[in-house]
N, C-alpha and C positions, 0 to 999 in steps of 0.2 A: 641648549634648551629646545632649539628647533628640531634637532634629531629625536629627542624624546617625544615631542608632540607628533612627529611623523610616524614614529614607531607605534605610539598609542593609537593613532588613526588607522594604521595598517592592521593592528591586532583587532580593533573594533570592526573593521571591514571584513576581516576573515571570520570573526565570530558571527556577524550578521549573515554572511553568505552561507555559512554552515547551518545556521538555524533555519534559514529560508529553504535550503535544500532538504533538510530533515522534515520540515513541515510539508513541503510539496510532495515528497515521497510518501509520507504518512497519508496525505489526502488521496493520492492515487491508489494506494493499497486499500484504503477504506472503500473507495468507489468501486474498485474491482471486486472486493468481497461482497458488496451489496448486489452487484450485477450477478455474481455467481450464485448468491442466495436466491435471487429472483428466478434464475434459470433452473436451479435445482428444485425449487418449489413448483415451478410450472411442469417440469418433467414428472415430479412425484404425483401431481394431480392428474396428469395425462395417463400415467401408468398405474393408477390406483386400482383398477379392476383386473389388471394383468398380473400373472404370477411371474416371478423372475427366477430363472435357473442360473446357478453359478457353477461353472465347471472348474475344478481344481486340477491343473496338470500334475501328473505324477512322474 
């Protein structure tokens, strides 16, 4: 019986650790995308009057 409880506790600890890691990674990615969106909008407003040339290598 003790081995079953130990196994159950180990499985629960693994699941909790995995859930925490996924939530932490999700939060970091959301924060990074917010920062990138703020950066892109500031660049867009700064370059609003300028024309952008795109050269395509052949």
